[in-house]
Every structure is written in C-alpha cells, then in structure tokens.
matplotlib code that plots the C-alpha trace (Angstrom):
import matplotlib.pyplot as plt

x = [-3.6, -6.4, -8.9, -7.0, -6.9, -10.7, -11.3, -9.2, -11.0, -14.4, -13.4, -12.2, -15.4, -17.5, -15.4, -16.0, -19.7, -19.8, -17.8, -20.1, -23.1, -21.8, -20.9, -23.4, -24.3, -25.0, -26.1, -24.4, -27.0, -27.4, -29.9, -30.8, -31.4, -33.4, -35.5, -36.5, -37.4, -35.1, -36.4, -34.4, -32.6, -34.4, -33.3, -29.6, -27.2, -26.7, -23.0, -22.5, -24.8, -24.4, -24.7, -25.1, -24.5, -26.1, -25.8, -23.8, -22.1, -19.4, -17.2, -14.8, -17.6, -19.6, -19.7, -20.7, -22.4, -21.8, -23.5, -26.6, -28.4, -27.2, -29.2, -28.1, -24.6, -22.8, -24.1, -22.8, -19.8, -19.7, -20.0, -20.1, -20.6, -22.6, -22.8, -21.4, -19.0, -16.7, -13.7, -12.3, -13.1, -15.3, -13.7, -15.8, -17.3, -15.2, -15.6, -19.3, -19.3, -16.5, -17.3, -16.9, -14.7, -15.1, -15.1, -15.4, -15.3, -14.2, -15.4, -16.3, -14.1, -12.0, -9.1, -7.6, -7.2, -6.8, -4.8, -7.9, -10.0, -9.6, -9.6, -11.2, -10.9, -9.5, -11.5, -11.2, -9.8, -10.6, -10.2, -11.0, -10.3, -9.7, -10.9, -10.6, -8.5, -6.1, -2.9, -0.7, -0.4, 0.9, 2.4, 0.5, -2.8, -3.8, -3.0, -5.8, -6.2, -4.1, -6.1, -6.0, -5.4, -6.1, -5.5, -6.5, -5.6, -5.3, -6.6, -5.8, -3.5, -0.9, 2.4, 4.0, 3.9, 5.5, 7.9, 5.8, 2.5, 2.1, 3.9, 0.8, -0.7, 1.6, -0.8, -1.4, -0.9, -2.1, -1.3, -2.3, -0.9, -1.3, -2.5, -1.2, 1.6, 4.4, 7.9, 9.9, 9.5, 11.5, 13.6, 11.9, 8.3, 7.4, 9.8, 7.0, 4.9, 6.3, 3.3, 3.1, 2.3, 1.3, 2.2, 0.9, 2.9, 2.1, 1.1, 3.0, 6.0, 8.6, 12.1, 14.2, 13.9, 16.1, 17.9, 16.6, 13.0, 11.7, 14.4, 12.0, 9.2, 10.3, 6.7, 6.3, 5.0, 4.0, 5.5, 3.9, 5.8, 4.4, 4.2, 6.6, 9.8, 12.4, 15.7, 17.5, 17.5, 19.5, 17.8, 19.7, 17.5, 15.2, 17.7, 16.6, 12.9, 11.6, 8.0, 8.4, 6.7, 5.5, 7.4, 5.9, 8.1, 6.3, 6.1, 9.3, 12.7, 14.8, 17.6, 18.7, 17.5, 19.2, 16.7, 19.6, 20.2, 16.8, 17.1, 13.9, 12.1, 9.4, 6.0, 5.6, 7.9, 6.5, 9.0, 6.9, 7.1, 10.6, 13.8, 15.5, 18.4, 19.8, 17.8, 19.0, 16.3, 16.6, 13.9, 10.7, 7.4, 5.8, 7.8, 6.4, 9.1, 7.1, 7.6, 11.3, 14.4, 15.6, 17.6, 18.3, 17.7, 20.2, 18.8, 20.8, 20.4, 17.5, 14.7, 11.1, 9.6, 6.1, 4.8, 7.0, 5.8, 8.3, 6.2, 7.4, 11.1, 14.1, 14.6, 15.9, 17.5, 15.2, 17.5, 17.9, 14.2, 12.9, 15.2, 13.1, 11.4, 8.8, 7.2, 3.4, 2.8, 5.1, 4.4, 7.0, 4.8, 6.2, 9.8, 11.8, 12.3, 11.9, 11.8, 11.6, 12.5, 11.2, 13.5, 12.9, 10.2, 11.2, 11.8, 8.6, 6.4, 4.3, 3.3, -0.4, -0.3, 2.1, 1.9, 4.1, 2.0, 4.0, 7.3, 7.8, 7.5, 7.9, 7.0, 6.1, 7.3, 5.7, 6.7, 7.4, 4.9, 5.3, 6.2, 3.3, 0.7, -0.8, -1.1, -4.5, -3.9, -1.7, -1.4, 0.3, -1.3, 0.2, 3.2, 4.4, 2.6, 1.3, 0.4, -0.8, -1.8, -3.6, -2.4, 1.1, -0.4, -1.6, -1.6, 0.0, -2.2, -5.3, -5.9, -6.0, -9.0, -8.0, -5.9, -5.3, -4.0, -5.1, -3.1, -1.0, -2.1, -3.7, -5.8, -6.8, -6.3, -5.4, -7.3, -9.7, -12.6, -11.8, -10.6, -12.2, -10.3, -7.1, -8.4, -11.1, -11.8, -11.3, -13.8, -12.3, -10.5, -9.1, -9.2, -9.4, -7.2, -6.2, -6.7, -9.6, -11.8, -15.4, -16.9, -14.1, -14.4, -18.2, -17.8, -15.1, -17.2, -20.2, -18.0, -16.8, -20.4, -21.4, -18.8, -19.8, -16.5, -16.6, -14.8, -12.4, -12.7, -10.0, -11.0, -11.2, -10.0, -10.8, -13.7, -16.4, -18.6, -16.2, -15.2, -16.9, -17.0, -18.5, -19.5, -17.2, -14.2, -13.0, -12.8, -12.6, -10.6, -8.9, -7.7, -4.1, -2.0, -4.3, -4.0, -4.6, -1.7, -0.6, 2.8, 5.9, 7.0, 9.3, 6.4, 3.7, 4.3, 4.7, 6.9, 4.3, 1.1, 0.5, -2.9, -1.3, -0.3, -3.4, -3.5, -2.8, 0.4, 2.7, 4.9, 2.1, 3.0, 6.7, 5.7, 3.4, 6.1, 8.5, 5.9, 5.2, 8.9, 9.1, 6.2, 7.9, 11.1, 9.0, 7.4, 10.7, 12.2, 9.3, 9.6, 13.3, 12.5, 9.9, 12.4, 15.0, 12.5, 11.5, 15.2, 15.8, 12.7, 14.0, 17.4, 16.0, 13.8, 16.8, 18.9, 16.0, 15.5, 19.1, 19.1, 15.9, 17.4, 20.5, 18.5, 16.4, 19.5, 21.0, 17.8, 17.5, 21.2, 20.7, 17.5, 19.2, 22.1, 19.8, 17.9, 21.1, 22.2, 19.1, 19.7, 23.5, 24.4, 26.2, 30.0, 30.9, 34.3, 35.3, 38.3, 40.1, 41.1, 37.7, 36.2, 38.8, 38.0, 34.3, 34.8, 37.0, 34.3, 31.7, 33.8, 34.5, 30.8]
y = [35.7, 33.3, 35.7, 35.7, 31.9, 31.7, 34.2, 32.1, 28.9, 30.5, 32.0, 28.7, 26.9, 29.6, 29.1, 25.3, 25.9, 28.3, 25.9, 23.1, 25.1, 25.8, 22.1, 20.4, 16.9, 14.5, 10.9, 8.5, 6.9, 4.1, 4.5, 0.8, 0.5, 3.8, 2.5, -0.5, 1.7, 0.0, -3.5, -6.4, -5.7, -7.4, -8.5, -8.4, -11.1, -11.0, -11.7, -8.9, -6.1, -2.8, 0.6, 3.6, 7.0, 9.7, 13.5, 13.4, 16.7, 17.0, 20.1, 20.9, 21.9, 18.7, 15.9, 12.6, 10.1, 6.6, 4.7, 3.8, 0.7, -1.6, -4.5, -4.2, -2.7, -5.9, -7.2, -4.3, -5.3, -2.4, 1.3, 3.6, 7.4, 9.1, 12.9, 13.6, 16.3, 15.3, 17.4, 14.5, 10.8, 10.7, 8.7, 6.1, 4.6, 1.4, 1.2, 0.6, -0.8, -3.2, -5.8, -3.6, -5.1, -2.5, 1.3, 3.7, 7.4, 8.5, 11.8, 13.2, 16.3, 14.7, 17.0, 15.3, 11.9, 11.8, 9.2, 7.7, 7.7, 3.9, 2.9, -0.5, -1.3, -4.7, -6.4, -3.7, -5.2, -2.6, 1.1, 3.6, 7.3, 8.4, 11.7, 13.7, 16.7, 15.1, 17.0, 15.1, 11.6, 11.7, 8.8, 5.8, 6.6, 2.9, 1.7, -0.8, -1.7, -4.8, -6.7, -4.0, -5.5, -2.8, 0.9, 3.4, 7.1, 8.1, 11.5, 13.6, 16.5, 14.6, 16.4, 14.8, 11.4, 10.7, 7.8, 6.0, 6.5, 2.9, 1.4, -0.4, -1.4, -4.4, -6.6, -4.1, -5.9, -3.2, 0.5, 3.3, 6.8, 7.8, 11.2, 13.2, 15.8, 13.8, 15.1, 12.6, 9.4, 8.5, 5.4, 3.8, 4.7, 1.1, -0.7, -2.5, -3.5, -6.9, -8.3, -5.4, -6.9, -3.9, -0.2, 2.7, 5.9, 7.2, 10.8, 12.5, 14.9, 12.4, 13.4, 10.7, 7.2, 6.1, 2.8, 1.3, 2.5, -1.1, -2.9, -4.9, -5.4, -8.7, -9.7, -6.9, -7.9, -4.5, -1.0, 1.9, 5.2, 6.6, 10.3, 11.6, 13.6, 10.9, 11.6, 8.5, 5.8, 2.6, -0.2, -2.8, -1.9, -4.6, -7.4, -9.3, -9.4, -12.9, -12.1, -8.8, -8.9, -5.4, -2.1, 1.2, 4.2, 5.9, 9.7, 10.6, 12.0, 8.8, 8.9, 5.2, 2.0, -1.4, -4.2, -6.7, -5.3, -6.6, -10.0, -11.7, -11.9, -9.2, -9.7, -6.0, -3.0, 0.5, 3.1, 5.2, 9.1, 9.4, 10.8, 7.4, 7.2, 3.9, 0.8, -2.7, -5.4, -8.7, -11.2, -9.2, -10.3, -6.9, -3.7, -0.3, 2.2, 4.5, 8.2, 8.3, 9.2, 5.7, 5.0, 1.4, -1.3, -3.8, -7.3, -9.4, -13.0, -15.2, -12.9, -14.1, -10.7, -11.1, -7.5, -4.6, -1.0, 1.4, 4.0, 7.6, 7.0, 7.6, 4.1, 3.5, 0.0, -2.8, -5.8, -6.7, -6.0, -8.4, -11.1, -11.6, -14.8, -14.8, -11.5, -11.6, -7.9, -5.2, -1.5, 0.5, 3.4, 6.9, 5.7, 6.6, 3.0, 3.7, 0.3, -3.4, -6.4, -10.0, -11.2, -8.4, -10.3, -13.8, -14.8, -13.3, -16.3, -15.8, -12.2, -11.4, -7.6, -5.4, -1.6, 0.0, 3.2, 6.4, 4.7, 6.2, 2.8, 3.3, -0.1, -3.7, -6.8, -10.2, -12.4, -9.6, -11.1, -14.7, -15.9, -14.1, -16.7, -15.9, -12.1, -10.6, -6.9, -5.0, -1.2, 0.3, 3.7, 7.1, 5.9, 6.5, 3.5, 5.0, 1.6, -1.5, -4.9, -7.1, -10.1, -9.7, -10.9, -14.1, -16.9, -16.1, -13.7, -15.8, -14.8, -11.1, -9.5, -5.8, -3.9, -0.2, 1.7, 5.2, 8.3, 6.7, 8.6, 5.5, 5.9, 2.2, -1.1, -4.0, -7.3, -5.6, -7.3, -10.7, -9.5, -12.3, -14.8, -13.2, -12.3, -14.8, -13.5, -9.8, -7.5, -4.0, -1.9, 1.6, 3.6, 7.3, 10.1, 8.6, 9.9, 7.7, 8.7, 9.0, 6.4, 4.0, 4.5, 4.0, 0.7, -0.4, 0.4, -1.5, -4.5, -4.2, -3.8, -6.9, -8.8, -7.1, -5.4, -2.4, 0.9, 2.5, 6.3, 8.6, 12.1, 14.3, 17.9, 18.8, 21.2, 18.8, 21.6, 22.1, 18.4, 15.3, 12.2, 8.7, 7.3, 9.8, 9.1, 12.1, 11.5, 13.5, 14.0, 17.2, 15.7, 16.2, 14.7, 14.5, 17.5, 15.5, 13.0, 12.2, 13.8, 12.2, 12.6, 15.6, 17.7, 17.2, 14.5, 15.9, 13.6, 14.0, 13.9, 11.3, 12.7, 15.4, 13.0, 13.8, 17.5, 20.7, 22.7, 25.0, 22.0, 20.6, 22.7, 21.8, 18.1, 18.3, 20.0, 17.2, 14.6, 16.3, 16.3, 12.6, 11.9, 13.8, 11.8, 8.6, 9.6, 10.5, 7.3, 5.3, 6.9, 6.1, 2.5, 2.3, 3.6, 1.1, -1.7, -0.8, -0.8, -4.2, -5.5, -4.4, -5.8, -9.1, -9.3, -8.7, -11.4, -13.8, -13.1, -13.7, -16.9, -18.1, -17.4, -19.3, -22.3, -22.2, -22.0, -25.1, -27.0, -26.2, -27.2, -30.6, -31.2, -30.4, -32.6, -35.4, -35.1, -35.0, -38.3, -40.0, -39.0, -39.7, -43.1, -45.6, -46.2, -49.6, -50.9, -53.5, -55.8, -56.3, -59.9, -60.9, -59.5, -61.3, -64.6, -64.1, -63.4, -66.5, -68.6, -67.2, -67.8, -71.4, -72.0]
z = [69.7, 70.5, 69.0, 65.7, 65.7, 66.3, 63.4, 61.0, 61.9, 61.6, 58.2, 57.0, 58.0, 56.3, 53.2, 53.2, 53.7, 50.8, 48.7, 49.6, 48.9, 45.4, 44.7, 42.6, 43.7, 40.8, 41.0, 38.6, 36.4, 33.9, 31.1, 31.0, 34.7, 34.8, 32.0, 34.1, 37.0, 39.4, 38.6, 37.2, 34.0, 31.1, 27.6, 28.8, 29.5, 33.3, 32.9, 30.3, 31.4, 29.5, 31.2, 28.9, 30.4, 28.2, 28.6, 31.8, 32.6, 35.3, 36.1, 38.8, 41.3, 40.7, 43.2, 41.7, 43.9, 42.6, 45.4, 43.3, 42.2, 45.0, 43.6, 39.9, 39.9, 40.6, 37.2, 35.2, 33.0, 30.5, 31.0, 28.0, 28.0, 25.2, 24.4, 27.8, 29.2, 32.0, 32.9, 34.9, 35.6, 38.7, 41.5, 43.1, 40.0, 40.3, 44.1, 43.5, 40.0, 40.8, 38.2, 35.2, 32.5, 29.7, 30.5, 27.5, 28.3, 24.8, 23.3, 26.7, 26.9, 29.7, 30.7, 33.8, 35.3, 39.1, 41.0, 42.5, 39.3, 38.9, 42.5, 42.8, 39.1, 39.8, 37.0, 34.4, 31.1, 28.4, 29.0, 26.2, 26.8, 23.2, 21.6, 24.8, 25.9, 28.4, 28.6, 31.0, 32.6, 36.2, 38.3, 39.4, 37.7, 37.3, 40.8, 41.1, 37.4, 37.7, 35.1, 32.4, 29.0, 26.4, 27.1, 24.5, 25.1, 21.4, 20.1, 23.1, 23.8, 25.9, 25.9, 29.0, 30.6, 34.0, 33.9, 36.6, 34.8, 33.9, 36.9, 38.1, 34.7, 34.4, 32.5, 29.6, 26.3, 23.8, 24.4, 22.1, 22.6, 19.0, 17.8, 20.8, 21.1, 22.7, 22.0, 24.0, 26.0, 29.2, 28.7, 31.7, 30.7, 29.6, 31.9, 33.9, 30.9, 30.4, 28.6, 26.1, 22.7, 20.6, 21.1, 19.0, 19.2, 15.7, 14.8, 17.6, 17.6, 18.8, 17.7, 19.3, 20.6, 23.5, 22.6, 25.9, 25.6, 24.8, 26.7, 28.9, 26.4, 25.1, 24.0, 21.5, 18.1, 16.7, 17.1, 15.3, 15.1, 11.9, 11.3, 13.9, 13.6, 13.7, 11.8, 13.0, 15.6, 16.5, 14.6, 16.7, 19.6, 18.2, 17.8, 20.9, 20.1, 19.4, 18.5, 16.6, 13.2, 12.4, 12.4, 11.2, 10.7, 7.8, 7.6, 9.4, 8.2, 8.1, 5.5, 5.8, 7.2, 7.6, 8.4, 8.8, 12.3, 13.4, 15.0, 13.6, 10.2, 9.8, 8.4, 7.6, 7.5, 6.7, 5.7, 3.4, 3.2, 4.6, 3.0, 2.4, 0.1, 1.4, 2.2, 3.1, 3.1, 4.9, 5.8, 5.3, 3.8, 3.1, 2.6, 1.9, 1.0, -1.2, -1.4, -0.7, -2.6, -3.3, -6.5, -5.6, -2.9, -1.5, -0.6, 1.8, 3.1, 2.1, 1.2, 1.3, 0.3, -1.1, -1.4, -2.4, -2.7, -4.2, -5.9, -6.0, -5.8, -8.1, -9.3, -12.9, -12.6, -11.4, -12.0, -8.3, -7.6, -10.3, -9.0, -5.9, -6.9, -4.1, -5.1, -5.4, -5.6, -7.0, -7.3, -9.3, -10.3, -10.6, -11.2, -14.3, -15.5, -19.2, -20.9, -20.2, -22.3, -22.6, -19.8, -17.2, -15.3, -16.1, -12.4, -11.0, -11.7, -8.5, -9.4, -9.1, -9.0, -11.1, -11.2, -13.9, -14.1, -14.7, -15.4, -18.9, -20.6, -24.3, -25.7, -24.9, -26.7, -27.3, -24.3, -21.9, -19.4, -20.5, -17.0, -15.2, -15.6, -12.2, -12.8, -12.0, -12.0, -14.5, -14.5, -17.6, -17.3, -18.1, -20.1, -23.6, -25.2, -28.4, -29.8, -27.9, -29.1, -26.6, -28.6, -27.1, -23.8, -25.3, -24.2, -20.9, -19.0, -18.9, -15.2, -15.7, -14.0, -14.3, -16.8, -16.9, -19.9, -19.3, -20.4, -23.1, -26.2, -27.8, -30.9, -31.1, -29.5, -31.7, -31.1, -28.7, -30.5, -29.1, -25.7, -23.8, -25.8, -24.5, -21.0, -20.2, -16.6, -17.3, -15.4, -15.4, -18.0, -17.7, -21.0, -19.9, -21.2, -24.6, -28.2, -29.3, -32.2, -30.9, -33.3, -32.6, -28.9, -29.0, -30.8, -28.4, -25.3, -26.8, -27.1, -23.5, -22.3, -24.2, -22.2, -18.8, -18.5, -16.2, -17.1, -14.6, -15.0, -13.9, -12.7, -15.8, -15.4, -19.0, -19.7, -20.8, -22.1, -25.0, -25.3, -26.6, -24.5, -24.6, -21.2, -19.5, -21.7, -23.8, -27.5, -30.8, -33.9, -32.5, -29.2, -28.2, -25.5, -22.4, -20.2, -17.1, -17.3, -13.8, -13.3, -12.0, -8.4, -8.7, -10.1, -7.6, -5.0, -1.5, 0.7, 3.5, 1.6, -1.1, -1.7, -3.8, -6.5, -8.5, -7.6, -9.6, -9.3, -11.2, -12.2, -14.5, -17.5, -17.2, -17.0, -20.0, -22.0, -21.2, -22.1, -25.4, -26.2, -25.3, -27.6, -30.4, -29.8, -29.9, -33.2, -34.8, -33.6, -34.9, -38.3, -38.4, -37.5, -40.2, -42.9, -41.6, -41.7, -45.3, -46.3, -44.6, -46.3, -49.8, -49.2, -48.0, -51.1, -53.4, -51.6, -51.7, -55.5, -56.2, -54.2, -56.0, -59.4, -58.5, -57.3, -60.5, -62.6, -60.9, -61.3, -65.0, -65.6, -63.9, -65.9, -69.3, -68.4, -67.6, -70.9, -73.0, -71.6, -72.8, -76.6, -76.9, -78.8, -76.7, -77.3, -79.0, -78.7, -81.4, -81.3, -84.8, -83.9, -83.0, -86.2, -88.4, -86.6, -87.2, -90.9, -91.4, -89.8, -92.0, -95.2, -94.2, -93.7]

ax = plt.figure().add_subplot(projection="3d")
ax.plot(x, y, z, "-o")
ax.set_aspect("equal")
plt.show()
C-alpha cells in the first residue's frame, strides 16, 4: 500500500514538472518604459502615465510575471493593449500596477475572466473589455474594483451572467453589455448597483424583462434595450424613477406602449422598428416611433413634445399631431396623408423641420405654410405635385435653407427665376427625378449656381447611357414618370431594416403602376377642374355684363330726366281777382 502511494506521489510530481516545463513565462511590458530603457519616463505627465502593451500573446500555458518596473509602475495610470492576443486577463497586473485608473483590453481575443483577474484594482475607474470573445460572467469577478465607474463589455459572446457577477462593483455608474447574446437577465443582477446611471443592453436576444430588474437602480437616467426580442413588458416598472430621461426600445416586437405609466417626463423615447398599433404619448420631448403600424397616436396630459418622427407608418389623419404646438421637428414621410389645407399646420408656429416626403400630396395652396415662419427644412419629395409655384411660399418662408421637391413629375417651377427673393437664405435644393426639359433644366441650374445654391442628388437607378442628364439630373422630352420613385412602406420597407427603403424589390412594379394610375387620376381631375373653371368664368362674364348694362341704363335714364327738367317752362298761376284790380288801376291812371 505504501509503495502504491509513493508511486502516485512521484507520478504527480513528474506531471507538475512536465507541466511547468511546458509553461511559458512571459514578462509584462510597457512600450513607453521599455523605450526609455528603464530610466525615468519623459514627455509624460507623472500623474497620468500611459502604458501601451503591443503584440502581447497569452494562452492557457503562459505564466505572466507582472513584477516589473519597480521604480516606474507606481506612476502608471493607463494601460492599453494593442494588437494583442490574450485568452484571459492575467492576474497580478493590479497587484503591481495598483495605481491604474484606466484599463483597456479591448480587441484582444479575451475568452475568460478569472475571479482574481482584478485583484488589487482598488483605484480602477474605467474598464474596457469590448470586442472580445467572453462567453460567461461568473460570480464576484470585480471583488477589489470598488472604485469602478465605467464598465464596457460590449461586443462579446456573453450568453450567461451570474446574478452575483456585479455584487462588488457597487460604484459602477455606466454599464454596457450591448452586442452580446443574452437571452435573459436575473431579477437581482443589478441589485447592488445603486449608483447606476446608464445601462446599455441593446443588440442582444432578450425576450423578457422582469418587473423588478431595475428595482434598486433609482439613479438610472438612461436605459437602452434596442434590437432585442421583447414582445411586451410592464411599463409601470419605471414609475418610481426620478432621474429617468431616456428610454430606447427600438427594434423589438412591441405592439403597444403607454408612456403615461412612466412617472417622470422623458427627454427621449425610442420606439422605432416595432409592431406598434397603439401608442399613448405623455410628457416626452423627443419621440421616434418610425417604422411601425400606427394609424393614430393618442396624446394625454400636457405635452411638451418638440421632435416627432413618425415616418413609415399607416397614418392618414394628422389632426391630433398638428395640434402639438411645441413641435419643432416633424417627420410624416411614408404615410398616406393625401392632402393638406391652409389650416393644417396653423398651430405649428415653432416648426423648423417638416418632412412630407412620400405622403401622396396632390397639391399645395397659398397660405398652407403661412404660420411656419421659422421653418428651415421642407421636404416635399416623391409626391403627386405636378405643378409647383414657389410664390405660394412667399412671404412666409424667409428662413428656408433646404427644400426638396424630387420625384414629383414636375416640368417647370414657376417663379424660380427670383428664388432668392422668396427664400433669401436658401442653400440646398433637391430636383432629381422630375420631367424637366433639358434646355429648361440647364437654365434653371445656371440660375441656382449663380446664387450658390447646392443641388441635392438622389441615387439614380436609370441607365444613364441611354438617358440625357444635366449635372446628374435626368432630363429630356421623352421622359416618363421617374422609374426610381421611392416607394411607400408596404412595398419595400422592412420593419427591422430601414436601409431597405431605397432598395429594389418585386413590389416596385406594383408601386409604379399605382403611381401612374394616381397621376392619370390627377390629370383627369385637373382637366375637369379646368372645364369647370372655364364655365364659371363664362357665367361670371355674362352676369357682370348684365349688371353693367343695367347700371348704364339707370345712369342714362337719370341723365335724360335731368336734362328734360332744364327745358320745361315754369308753371305760372294767375289770380282773376288780382288781374281785375290791376286793370282797374291802370284805367284810372
């Protein structure tokens, strides 16, 4: 029995010796200190010394010795790895470089973090471990990092986080776990992070949020959960937050959202690229609800909304939207609005940006934008505006800097010759994809260049080899409806990818057919209006002629009557008694 025990012990010792012989010993090194050959560090602030670690390779059989530079390491405040490959964070770095405030080991192929990796990191404030291959976070990883303020672990492969992973990182204010592969989060995961101010959980695979996940994080001001797999959650979980001002839930599968359940006013709420059909808005400054299925929005309470992005929805009625008097920026593009009148935007006197592109507008009236004296950007592109007269914007839009009228089938622009009289500070115009004659377009562009007005050019999918263009804008007598009109949402827009808005798909032909039919309807309607207008003009002329004849007749009658009075002899009334008396007196005399 004793012999067997001795054999086991000897075998184990031989194994350890063999293992030790295969372990590579590597000295930790700083490029700046090495460059000064062990002397004092020059050209560096002694209270903010930088340590660059370049081409440092560590695997599981590598032993890293960090007991180096005894005279200089106390001055090192920043350690940054470049073009390095470390499967794990070497333990002992912070035992010897104890004054480090900023530690950046991003893009270093790190796979694991050990429990003693940050032993002695009492002064560490910024820890960046992004763009690595970390798969899991175990318990008590930051046991000595009591001063940690910013922790960035984004762009990894994290699928699991132990509920005690951050139990010692109590001072963390900004935590980024974005771009990982998280499916769920334990309700006590952030329990000890009482000073947490901003948390980034976007671009993961999170399907549910426990109502008590942020129960103890009263200091939170920003929560980002964009691009996950959330179908619903309890909005009232945020009702007790006093400092919350930004919520980001874009790119999920939410069907409804009621911001009235949030206890404080929000500066920003992001709900883009969801499946929203219901939305209640209350006390929000900036709202992005683009790329959803909204047909309407309900506003409650006293709204102070300043920026509203509603592009790519199913909105047809905008009455409650244009009643928000504090709006400064409004994007209604890619909605089937159809028409507006002179009172539509009356209340939006603070508006500086208005996007009505792809809203199927079929006409504009004088005075439509009479209240928008502060407007700087106006987008009317890709609508059914076959005629446009810049004079309808005068004298109201004197602050316009950019105007876009691409894709409207325009053949000319009335009053474009004195455009700067209408838009004194105009610097950008979009004209692409219309039906301009080349000679007319050439003259128009010369006038714009004269006034230093820049052209905004949309990507042109037409075959330019067979088409004539001036300065990149197609023109010609045989042009038809532009083939690259941006389609509406139902044809091309992907709920998860707004970059497909300007792409090519099978729905293009259907959309173009629809647009052509709409143009035909507009032409027919215009002809009918012209005939009705001609009839009304004729009728008005007849009535006015009759009235004029009547007035002339009356004037002539009065004149003749006046003349006849001048030639009639006056009436003389004689008394017989008086005459007899006069005759008797005459005889006596």
